[in-house]
C-alpha positions in Angstrom: 58.0 77.1 -24.6 54.3 77.4 -25.3 53.2 81.0 -25.1 49.5 81.2 -25.7 48.0 84.6 -25.9 44.2 85.1 -25.5 44.0 85.6 -29.3 45.7 82.3 -30.0 43.5 80.5 -27.5 40.4 81.9 -29.1 41.7 80.9 -32.6 42.3 77.3 -31.4 38.9 77.1 -29.7 37.2 78.3 -33.0 39.1 75.6 -35.0 38.2 72.9 -32.5 34.5 74.1 -32.6 34.4 73.9 -36.4 36.2 70.5 -36.5 34.1 68.8 -33.8 30.8 70.5 -34.4 28.1 71.4 -32.0 27.3 67.8 -31.1 30.7 66.8 -29.7 31.7 70.2 -28.2 29.6 69.9 -24.9 31.0 66.4 -24.4 34.6 67.6 -24.9 34.0 70.5 -22.5 32.8 68.1 -19.8 35.8 65.9 -20.3 38.2 68.9 -20.1 36.4 70.1 -16.9 36.6 66.7 -15.3 40.3 66.5 -16.1 41.0 70.0 -14.7 39.1 69.1 -11.5 41.1 65.9 -11.2 44.4 67.8 -11.7 43.4 70.3 -9.1 42.6 67.5 -6.7 45.9 65.8 -7.3 47.9 69.0 -7.0 46.1 69.7 -3.6 47.0 66.2 -2.4 50.6 66.6 -3.5 50.9 70.0 -1.9 49.5 68.6 1.4 52.0 65.7 1.3 54.9 68.1 0.7 53.8 70.4 3.5 53.5 67.4 5.8 57.0 66.1 4.8 58.6 69.5 5.3 56.9 69.8 8.7 58.3 66.4 9.8 61.8 67.4 8.6 61.8 70.7 10.4 60.4 69.5 13.7 63.1 68.6 16.2 63.8 65.1 17.6 61.5 65.6 20.6 58.5 66.0 18.3 57.9 69.6 19.2 57.0 72.1 16.6 59.9 74.1 15.1 60.4 77.6 16.6 58.5 80.3 14.8 60.6 82.8 12.9 60.3 86.5 13.2 58.6 86.8 16.5 57.9 84.7 19.5 58.7 85.3 23.1 60.5 88.3 24.4 63.6 87.4 26.3 63.4 87.9 30.1 64.9 91.0 31.4 64.1 93.1 28.4 61.5 96.0 28.5 58.1 94.7 27.7 58.9 91.1 28.7 56.2 91.2 31.4 58.5 90.7 34.4 56.9 92.1 37.5 60.3 92.4 39.1 61.5 95.0 36.6 58.5 97.2 36.9 58.7 100.2 39.2 55.0 100.6 40.0 53.2 102.8 42.5 
């Protein structure tokens, strides 16, 4: 694919600067900046929609949040579960 090293990017920038000249270069920079901002905005919206769709797919039919992985509640009857019946206090 396209493999641009920093040296190649600098070379391309210098060629563009020579071809366009100092009058058109600021205008081109603004257009590139606006395009990059719009792309960032679109990708953020896409990411948000994808996360929303995944969340809807993973939630169960009752509308509850899916159970968290790697943690959560400690089963009753295990040490540290917080059952006052299992503790042998005073």
